[in-house]
Each structure stands twice: as structure tokens, then as C-alpha cells.
Backbone as numpy.savetxt, mean C-alpha at the origin, in Angstrom:
# Nx Ny Nz CAx CAy CAz Cx Cy Cz
7.47 8.33 23.37 6.19 7.72 22.18 4.84 7.09 23.47
3.53 6.45 23.36 3.27 5.95 24.83 3.29 4.72 25.03
3.47 4.31 23.88 3.34 2.29 23.71 4.56 1.87 23.49
4.84 0.53 24.16 5.57 -0.19 23.06 5.18 -1.04 21.94
6.17 -0.68 20.96 6.17 -1.38 20.07 5.82 -2.35 19.47
5.58 -3.78 19.39 6.28 -5.04 19.09 5.82 -5.23 17.49
5.20 -5.09 16.72 4.90 -5.43 15.46 4.43 -4.03 14.64
4.44 -4.28 13.36 4.50 -3.32 13.18 4.00 -3.57 11.08
2.93 -3.14 11.86 2.14 -3.64 9.71 2.14 -2.16 8.27
3.10 -2.56 7.91 3.92 -1.69 6.94 2.32 -2.01 5.35
1.84 -0.38 5.31 1.39 -0.60 3.34 2.26 -0.53 2.79
2.17 -1.31 1.82 2.80 -1.25 0.17 3.67 -0.49 -0.67
1.97 -0.33 -1.90 3.25 0.71 -2.34 3.21 2.15 -1.98
4.37 3.14 -2.49 4.77 4.31 -1.69 5.50 3.85 0.25
5.28 3.13 0.05 5.71 2.60 1.86 6.78 2.05 1.79
6.95 1.13 0.93 7.75 0.06 0.61 8.27 -0.07 -0.71
7.95 0.10 -1.59 8.69 0.20 -2.81 7.50 2.19 -3.66
8.75 2.75 -4.93 8.74 3.46 -5.08 7.08 3.51 -6.44
6.63 4.27 -5.65 5.38 4.37 -6.59 5.35 5.06 -7.58
5.45 6.04 -7.87 5.94 5.89 -9.25 6.55 5.58 -10.43
7.80 4.69 -9.70 8.75 4.02 -10.55 8.11 2.69 -11.09
6.75 2.59 -10.33 7.17 0.88 -10.16 5.17 0.85 -11.00
4.24 1.43 -10.27 3.34 1.42 -11.20 2.71 2.56 -12.11
3.50 3.38 -12.56 2.88 3.83 -14.06 3.19 2.97 -14.78
3.30 2.24 -15.12 3.22 1.54 -16.32 2.10 0.89 -16.69
2.41 -0.02 -15.17 0.81 -0.68 -15.00 -0.18 -0.18 -14.87
0.15 1.13 -14.35 -1.47 1.31 -14.99 -1.62 1.71 -16.02
-1.08 2.93 -16.61 -1.18 2.90 -18.16 -1.66 1.62 -18.69
-1.28 0.91 -18.57 -1.49 -0.62 -19.45 -2.89 -0.84 -18.40
-3.32 -0.92 -17.39 -4.53 -1.16 -16.95 -5.76 -0.02 -17.76
-5.46 1.49 -17.85 -6.45 1.84 -19.04 -6.43 1.90 -20.27
-5.41 1.47 -20.68 -5.83 1.38 -21.99 -6.25 -0.31 -22.17
-5.93 -1.67 -21.65 -7.13 -1.91 -21.48 -8.46 -1.69 -21.65
-8.47 -1.75 -20.45 -9.97 -1.02 -19.96 -10.61 -0.38 -21.01
-10.31 0.47 -21.80 -10.48 1.56 -22.87 -10.88 0.67 -24.39
-9.95 0.06 -24.29 -9.79 -1.11 -25.46 -9.18 -0.52 -26.47
-8.06 0.41 -25.91 -7.39 0.55 -27.28 -7.61 2.03 -27.51
-9.07 2.70 -26.52 -9.47 4.32 -27.27 -8.10 4.89 -26.49
-7.64 5.57 -27.24 -6.66 6.99 -26.83 -7.06 7.55 -25.61
-8.30 8.63 -26.23 -8.90 9.23 -25.36 -9.67 8.93 -24.20
-9.91 7.66 -24.80 -10.62 7.67 -23.53 -9.40 6.61 -22.28
-8.87 6.11 -22.85 -6.98 5.46 -21.81 -6.82 7.07 -20.67
-7.12 8.68 -21.47 -6.44 9.66 -20.89 -7.22 9.74 -20.08
-8.87 9.45 -19.77 -9.58 10.29 -19.37 -9.73 9.09 -18.26
-9.46 7.71 -18.37 -9.49 7.04 -17.35 -8.29 7.08 -16.22
-7.24 7.72 -16.77 -5.95 7.98 -16.14 -6.68 8.56 -15.85
-7.01 9.54 -15.72 -7.11 11.07 -14.96 -8.20 10.55 -13.85
-9.28 10.07 -14.28 -9.95 9.33 -12.78 -9.65 8.04 -12.01
-8.56 7.82 -12.13 -7.28 6.77 -11.93 -6.64 7.72 -10.22
-6.12 8.90 -11.18 -5.85 9.87 -10.00 -3.91 10.21 -11.52
-3.99 9.69 -12.31 -2.40 9.78 -12.84 -2.56 10.46 -13.68
-1.95 11.52 -14.19 -2.01 12.42 -14.68 -0.71 11.87 -15.92
-1.68 11.78 -17.10 -0.83 11.26 -18.33 0.43 11.99 -19.01
0.53 13.68 -18.49 2.18 14.42 -18.83 3.27 14.22 -18.03
2.75 14.19 -16.35 3.48 13.60 -15.35 4.16 12.26 -15.19
3.05 11.73 -15.18 3.24 10.15 -15.11 3.28 10.53 -13.09
2.71 11.25 -12.83 2.77 11.11 -11.83 1.12 10.59 -10.95
1.53 9.83 -9.58 0.04 9.92 -9.14 -0.21 10.58 -8.16
-1.64 11.05 -7.69 -2.09 12.13 -6.79 -2.62 11.19 -5.14
-1.88 12.14 -4.61 -2.08 11.43 -3.28 -4.02 11.40 -2.83
-4.22 10.65 -2.53 -5.89 9.79 -2.17 -6.84 9.60 -3.07
-5.58 9.32 -4.36 -7.07 8.89 -5.25 -6.77 7.28 -6.04
-7.47 7.18 -6.68 -8.40 4.87 -6.71 -6.52 4.34 -7.30
-6.12 5.09 -8.52 -5.07 4.75 -7.88 -3.49 4.47 -6.82
-3.76 5.30 -6.62 -3.64 5.87 -4.61 -3.47 4.78 -3.35
-4.66 4.32 -3.28 -5.17 3.50 -2.50 -6.48 2.97 -2.69
-6.71 2.81 -3.87 -8.05 1.97 -4.07 -7.36 0.22 -5.03
-8.77 -0.34 -4.93 -8.05 -1.95 -5.14 -9.10 -2.03 -6.70
-8.23 -3.27 -6.86 -8.33 -3.93 -8.44 -9.76 -3.46 -8.71
-11.11 -3.57 -8.06 -12.12 -4.16 -7.57 -12.62 -2.20 -7.92
-12.36 -2.18 -7.01 -12.65 0.04 -7.10 -12.65 0.62 -8.20
-10.84 0.15 -9.35 -10.69 0.70 -10.27 -11.46 0.26 -11.16
-11.67 -1.22 -11.37 -12.36 -1.61 -12.43 -13.65 -0.62 -12.25
-14.60 -0.60 -11.74 -16.09 0.29 -10.95 -16.07 1.45 -12.16
-14.78 2.17 -11.33 -14.96 3.35 -11.58 -14.09 4.00 -13.17
-13.35 2.99 -13.53 -13.17 2.89 -14.91 -14.96 2.85 -16.45
-15.69 1.73 -15.52 -17.04 1.45 -16.09 -18.01 2.55 -16.42
-17.57 3.49 -14.90 -18.19 4.21 -14.70 -17.49 5.56 -15.63
-16.72 5.24 -16.36 -16.12 6.23 -17.02 -16.36 6.20 -18.92
-16.93 4.80 -18.92 -17.25 4.49 -19.95 -16.20 3.39 -20.11
-15.66 2.90 -19.74 -14.89 1.29 -20.40 -15.70 0.54 -21.26
-15.21 -0.21 -21.95 -16.84 -0.80 -22.53 -15.96 -2.47 -22.44
-16.54 -2.52 -20.33 -15.74 -3.76 -20.51 -16.95 -4.35 -19.06
-16.68 -5.70 -18.93 -17.74 -6.52 -18.11 -17.17 -6.26 -16.74
-17.78 -5.56 -15.12 -16.78 -5.36 -14.29 -15.95 -6.77 -13.47
-16.24 -7.82 -13.92 -15.94 -9.58 -13.36 -14.86 -9.56 -14.49
-14.77 -9.46 -15.54 -13.74 -9.34 -16.20 -12.25 -7.95 -16.26
-13.12 -7.41 -16.43 -11.85 -6.14 -16.63 -11.37 -6.55 -14.46
-11.65 -6.67 -13.78 -11.14 -6.82 -12.45 -9.91 -7.79 -12.36
-10.62 -9.02 -12.80 -9.74 -9.79 -13.52 -8.70 -9.23 -14.32
-8.93 -9.25 -15.07 -7.48 -8.51 -16.36 -6.15 -7.46 -15.51
-7.23 -6.06 -14.89 -6.50 -5.65 -13.26 -5.96 -6.41 -12.53
-6.23 -7.35 -11.81 -5.65 -7.78 -10.70 -4.18 -8.23 -11.89
-4.50 -9.42 -13.01 -3.40 -9.58 -13.34 -2.23 -8.77 -13.96
-2.36 -7.74 -14.29 -1.87 -6.30 -14.52 -1.25 -6.38 -13.82
-1.31 -5.76 -12.38 -1.03 -5.40 -11.26 0.19 -6.08 -10.90
-0.30 -7.92 -10.66 0.46 -8.87 -10.26 2.02 -8.80 -11.40
2.30 -8.60 -12.22 2.58 -8.39 -13.56 3.65 -7.62 -12.64
3.18 -6.15 -12.26 4.12 -5.51 -12.22 4.61 -5.57 -10.96
4.45 -6.05 -9.93 5.20 -6.63 -9.01 6.89 -7.44 -9.40
6.16 -7.66 -10.73 7.74 -8.96 -11.23 8.66 -7.61 -10.83
8.85 -6.26 -11.32 9.61 -5.50 -12.07 9.63 -4.75 -10.51
9.54 -4.50 -9.86 9.25 -3.91 -7.96 10.45 -4.18 -7.61
10.71 -2.69 -6.35 11.87 -2.54 -6.31 11.59 -1.87 -5.16
12.16 -1.71 -4.00 12.27 -1.46 -2.31 12.33 -0.04 -2.58
11.73 0.29 -1.86 12.85 2.08 -1.43 14.44 1.95 -1.10
14.98 3.18 -1.90 16.09 3.31 -1.08 16.96 2.88 0.61
17.49 2.33 -0.02 18.21 1.51 1.55 16.44 0.93 2.92
16.32 0.52 2.41 14.63 0.00 2.95 15.10 -1.45 3.78
16.10 -2.70 3.13 15.89 -3.47 3.16 17.05 -3.04 3.87
17.89 -2.47 4.37 19.35 -3.15 6.11 17.55 -2.04 7.49
16.80 -1.20 6.70 15.99 -1.04 7.40 15.25 -2.01 8.59
14.61 -2.77 7.76 14.02 -3.99 7.91 14.23 -4.49 8.03
15.32 -5.21 7.77 16.01 -6.61 8.61 16.82 -5.73 9.88
17.12 -4.64 10.19 17.47 -4.42 11.95 16.31 -4.38 12.27
14.74 -4.31 12.18 13.85 -3.99 12.74 13.61 -5.59 12.55
13.16 -6.31 11.64 13.53 -8.40 12.41 14.64 -8.95 13.22
15.00 -8.31 12.79 16.44 -9.27 14.09 16.17 -7.70 15.27
15.85 -7.03 15.67 16.13 -6.33 16.79 14.78 -7.32 17.48
13.41 -8.03 16.67 12.63 -8.60 16.97 11.35 -7.77 16.68
11.09 -7.19 16.17 10.11 -6.55 15.62 9.33 -7.86 15.07
7.54 -7.88 14.54 6.90 -9.01 14.52 6.41 -7.53 13.15
7.29 -8.04 12.19 6.32 -7.17 10.09 5.32 -7.86 9.45
4.38 -6.97 8.53 3.65 -7.13 8.36 3.44 -5.78 7.56
2.26 -6.95 6.34 2.07 -5.72 4.81 0.90 -5.56 4.65
0.00 -5.09 4.81 -1.35 -4.59 4.28 -1.79 -3.55 3.27
-1.88 -3.96 1.99 -2.45 -3.58 1.10 -3.15 -3.34 0.39
-4.01 -2.61 -0.36 -5.12 -2.27 -1.38 -4.90 -3.29 -2.75
-3.55 -3.63 -2.75 -3.38 -4.47 -3.88 -3.91 -6.27 -3.42
-3.83 -6.64 -4.87 -3.97 -8.55 -4.15 -3.00 -9.32 -3.18
-3.42 -9.92 -2.50 -2.49 -10.96 -1.24 -1.47 -11.62 -2.28
-1.98 -11.87 -4.34 -0.95 -12.41 -4.40 0.21 -11.34 -5.01
0.14 -10.19 -5.89 0.73 -9.13 -5.65 1.24 -8.77 -4.64
0.57 -9.19 -3.52 1.92 -8.89 -2.12 3.77 -9.88 -1.65
2.91 -11.03 -2.56 3.40 -12.21 -2.26 4.59 -11.93 -3.19
3.94 -11.58 -4.48 5.41 -11.20 -6.08 5.75 -10.31 -5.40
5.75 -9.39 -5.08 6.32 -8.40 -4.16 7.71 -8.52 -3.28
7.45 -8.81 -2.86 7.69 -9.76 -1.36 9.13 -10.48 -1.94
8.45 -11.23 -2.95 8.98 -12.51 -3.36 10.39 -11.51 -4.26
10.26 -11.07 -5.53 10.92 -10.16 -5.63 12.21 -9.31 -5.14
11.66 -9.18 -4.46 13.28 -7.84 -3.73 14.15 -8.67 -2.65
12.92 -9.82 -2.34 13.99 -10.77 -1.85 13.66 -10.74 -0.19
12.96 -10.31 0.55 12.71 -10.30 1.78 10.81 -10.46 2.49
10.43 -11.71 2.10 9.13 -12.62 2.11 10.43 -13.13 3.81
11.15 -13.66 3.18 11.24 -13.40 5.15 11.72 -13.09 6.49
11.22 -12.13 5.88 10.81 -10.74 7.17 9.78 -11.01 8.03
9.05 -11.37 6.82 7.17 -10.66 7.37 6.44 -11.49 7.29
6.06 -11.74 8.97 5.02 -13.21 9.40 3.46 -13.25 8.63
2.93 -12.23 8.50 1.84 -11.70 7.93 1.87 -10.82 6.03
0.70 -10.79 5.71 0.14 -10.32 4.84 -1.61 -10.24 4.46
-1.50 -9.19 4.11 -3.14 -8.74 3.85 -3.22 -8.39 2.74
-3.97 -8.47 1.67 -4.31 -8.10 0.38 -5.94 -7.66 0.57
-6.61 -6.59 0.27 -7.93 -6.46 -1.18 -8.57 -7.69 -0.28
-8.20 -9.01 -1.26 -9.39 -9.64 -1.25 -8.71 -11.15 -0.55
-8.10 -10.68 0.61 -7.74 -11.79 2.17 -9.01 -12.42 2.93
-9.96 -11.32 2.36 -11.14 -11.26 3.64 -11.01 -10.81 5.02
-10.31 -9.48 4.73 -9.85 -8.74 6.94 -10.84 -7.39 5.79
-11.72 -7.30 4.78 -11.30 -5.97 4.60 -11.07 -5.29 3.89
-11.35 -4.10 3.53 -10.98 -3.05 2.85 -9.85 -1.61 3.83
-9.21 -1.11 3.11 -9.17 0.93 4.00 -10.01 1.53 3.52
-10.35 1.98 4.29 -9.67 2.27 5.55 -10.01 1.66 6.79
-10.83 0.66 6.56 -11.46 0.26 8.32 -9.83 -0.66 8.86
-10.57 -1.30 10.06 -9.55 -2.00 10.57 -9.28 -3.40 10.38
-9.98 -4.49 9.76 -9.98 -5.72 9.29 -8.59 -6.23 9.26
-7.53 -4.93 9.19 -6.42 -6.20 8.33 -4.95 -5.52 9.48
-5.73 -4.97 10.59 -4.67 -4.58 11.93 -4.68 -5.23 12.68
-6.58 -5.30 12.53 -7.19 -6.83 13.94 -6.25 -8.20 13.14
-7.36 -8.39 12.00 -5.98 -9.50 11.64 -4.90 -9.66 12.13
-3.77 -8.66 11.53 -2.36 -9.15 12.04 -2.12 -8.92 13.67
-2.89 -8.77 14.28 -3.15 -9.43 16.26 -3.39 -10.29 16.68
-4.18 -11.06 15.42 -4.96 -11.63 15.90 -3.88 -13.08 15.58
-3.22 -12.49 14.38 -2.53 -13.88 13.38 -1.18 -14.11 15.00
-0.67 -13.14 15.15 0.19 -12.96 15.73 0.38 -12.76 17.05
-0.39 -12.61 17.63 -1.20 -12.46 19.00 -0.26 -11.44 19.82
-0.45 -10.23 19.34 0.75 -8.84 19.38 -0.89 -8.03 19.37
-1.38 -7.67 20.54 -2.33 -6.64 20.78 -1.94 -5.36 20.14
-3.35 -4.85 19.49 -3.59 -3.92 18.87 -2.43 -2.52 18.66
-3.26 -2.10 20.16 -2.15 -1.33 21.53 -0.30 -1.18 21.04
-0.14 -2.19 20.57 1.06 -2.40 20.77 1.92 -2.47 18.98
0.97 -2.39 18.68 0.63 -2.39 17.20 1.39 -0.65 16.23
2.46 -1.00 15.46 2.70 0.47 14.58 2.18 0.32 13.38
1.78 1.15 12.86 1.23 1.27 11.22 1.23 2.31 10.22
2.53 1.81 9.25 3.44 3.06 8.82 2.41 2.87 7.00
2.60 4.10 6.80 1.94 4.37 4.97 1.92 5.57 4.82
1.71 5.93 3.54 2.03 6.96 3.09 0.56 7.65 2.54
-0.26 7.11 2.77 -2.04 7.86 3.06 -3.01 7.97 3.48
-3.38 8.76 3.18 -4.22 8.56 4.73 -5.11 8.04 4.86
-5.36 6.43 3.99 -6.65 5.98 4.59 -5.75 4.69 5.38
-4.15 4.68 5.20 -3.35 3.85 6.25 -3.23 4.28 7.72
-3.41 6.15 7.69 -3.97 6.53 9.31 -5.53 6.12 9.58
-5.75 6.57 7.93 -7.39 5.78 9.66 -7.94 4.98 9.63
-7.21 3.24 8.84 -7.10 2.13 9.00 -6.76 1.93 10.68
-5.77 2.31 10.75 -4.86 2.68 11.79 -5.70 3.42 13.60
-6.18 4.22 12.97 -7.18 4.65 14.36 -8.19 3.87 14.64
-8.90 3.54 13.56 -9.87 3.00 13.15 -9.94 1.63 14.37
-8.90 1.24 13.87 -8.28 -0.57 14.87 -7.86 -0.18 16.05
-7.20 0.93 16.52 -7.07 1.49 18.34 -5.30 0.92 17.39
-4.34 0.82 16.52 -3.70 0.46 16.88 -2.76 2.29 17.80
-1.33 1.30 18.40 -0.34 2.22 19.02 0.37 3.10 18.53
0.45 3.08 17.42 1.26 3.74 16.86 0.68 4.57 15.37
0.51 5.78 15.31 0.40 6.08 13.14 1.28 6.26 12.58
2.18 6.20 11.74 3.46 6.31 11.31 2.63 7.06 9.36
3.15 7.91 9.44 3.13 8.66 8.37 4.59 8.66 7.22
4.76 8.39 6.32 5.87 8.11 5.22 5.96 9.04 4.27
6.83 9.82 3.60 6.03 10.92 2.33 7.07 10.30 1.26
7.40 9.24 1.37 7.96 8.21 0.27 7.09 8.32 -1.12
5.82 7.88 -0.18 4.97 7.54 -1.79 3.89 9.36 -1.83
2.99 8.65 -2.45 1.81 10.14 -2.59 1.35 10.54 -1.91
1.20 10.62 0.08 1.15 11.80 0.42 1.37 12.84 1.27
1.04 13.66 1.85 2.24 14.53 1.73 1.87 15.27 3.61
3.25 16.46 4.16 2.92 16.24 4.90 1.70 16.95 5.70
1.40 17.51 4.90 -0.15 18.41 5.05 -1.00 17.49 5.04
-1.27 16.26 4.35 -2.09 15.75 4.24 -2.14 14.81 5.46
-0.62 14.11 6.51 -0.32 12.58 7.37 -0.83 13.36 8.39
-0.12 14.86 8.34 0.49 15.47 9.78 -1.14 15.33 11.34
-1.66 15.38 10.40 -3.25 16.26 11.00 -3.65 14.05 11.72
-3.63 12.91 11.20 -3.72 11.59 11.52 -2.80 10.74 11.91
-1.65 11.23 11.69 -0.20 10.32 12.39 0.70 10.95 13.97
1.04 10.53 14.17 1.70 10.31 15.66 3.46 11.02 14.84
3.47 10.32 14.00 5.21 10.61 13.80 5.09 9.89 12.59
5.97 11.49 11.47 5.99 11.32 10.38 7.74 11.45 10.16
8.35 10.95 8.52 9.71 9.90 8.66 9.46 10.85 7.13
10.12 10.44 6.11 10.68 10.77 5.06 10.85 9.67 4.31
10.69 8.44 5.12 10.79 7.38 4.46 11.01 6.03 5.93
10.57 4.97 5.11 10.19 3.85 6.43 11.50 2.76 6.54
12.97 4.02 5.57 14.33 3.40 5.82 14.75 4.38 6.88
14.48 5.39 7.68 14.50 5.96 8.70 14.45 5.03 10.09
13.00 4.03 9.53 12.28 3.75 10.39 12.97 2.78 12.31
14.13 2.39 11.59 14.75 1.65 12.54 15.73 2.58 13.06
16.05 4.52 13.74 16.50 5.11 14.09 16.00 5.51 14.73
15.05 5.31 14.78 13.58 6.21 15.66 13.72 5.52 16.74
12.82 6.41 17.58 12.36 6.13 18.89 11.52 5.17 20.05
11.67 4.30 18.88 11.14 2.55 18.32 11.32 2.26 20.46
10.48 2.32 21.33 11.07 1.68 22.56 10.51 -0.29 21.47
11.55 -0.92 21.95 12.58 -1.96 22.03 11.53 -3.53 22.35
10.39 -4.11 22.06 10.08 -4.76 22.05 10.34 -5.67 23.46
């Protein structure tokens, strides 16, 4: 690796938590509310968001995989949801926040995160979810103490794949972007890292992204961030 990594900025969904196990039910609730109980419209909204109503799997790069509540609400309304944008966005944020109260870390990830933290790496989270949802997720899973920075779509740093979240992480921690690694399961995460000039772009296969999607954009591909502490990161 060509750079010394001193800080790691993680995506949340599919990178720190089990995406389909965590998000299938909240996505169904969101679509049902947006559709006002219309079952056919609910299925159409789920498909528009990128979730297969039959398998309950979410497609890589879809709105559910990479979009925020505002973007999802806009797409639902464009598909015929009989709701106002402001109200629907607010309710989706609430549904997604409540989903974080039952979220779980991916297997063996807590051990890896604690090893990285104890080794001196500065850790952060950058998500297309809301800041409140990120905070709830970290509290629910008992790892709040490991993270020095969080950024959601509503934190004022812009949206993925723009560079704002990475640059804000750098500004908050004092770590140059060239010494920051960004880890994510989606092309939005890696494009964000590239646009900011992050020193290391890590694609993980624990979420919705595939090796074919991520490999052209990543410096390193892992099955999960649970493997990250065993990789050849240059110590801070």
C-alpha cells in the first residue's frame, strides 16, 4: 500500500451491519406507508427502491442501497405515492431510525473494530442514512465509544458520492485525506473516497455490492471489514 493509514471512515449499511436482515422490514414499512396501504403500489415502490418483494433482497447501487430518505421519498412520489415530499421524508426518517433499534453488527466485526481502535486508528462513519439513525445504530450495537466522527445525509457535508463527508472527517480529526481509508460495500462509497482523494479505497462484499461492481474502484477488496484488522494496513 502506498500510504500510511491513520484513520478509517466506514459506510454503515452493508459495511458495519447486515443489510438485508436489518433493512428488509423497514423498507417494506416505508413502501406500505408511502402507498397508503395499496398493495400493488407498495410492491411497485419496493421495486423502485431496489428491493425484490419476493426474495426481500436489495440490489447493489439501488436507492435503498445508496440513497437517503429524501431521495427515496422523491422516487416514491414519482411512482405515484399519494404523499407530500416533506411529510413522507419525515416519516421515512422515523421508520429508518426505528429500524436501527434492532440492528446488529456483521459477524465478528466488533472484535476487528476494537482491535483497530486499540491500535490507534481513528474511526468514523459516513452514511446516506440520517445522523440520528447512525447514532442509534452505534448505541444499539454498543460501539459508540470506538468512533470519533459520524456523518449522515443531513449533517451538512453533502451526499455520497461527493467528497464532503471524507473532507469533514479529515477536518474534524486533523488527519489528512491522503492518510484516510474509506471502506464501503457500494460504488457510491468508493466514488466518494476517490473524489476526496482518500489514501485507500476498500470495497467489502458483506453488503449489496459485488466484486465486479467494486473491483474497478477499489484498492483492496475484502469479504468483510471483520477481516480489516488482519490486512496489511501501515500502522499509524
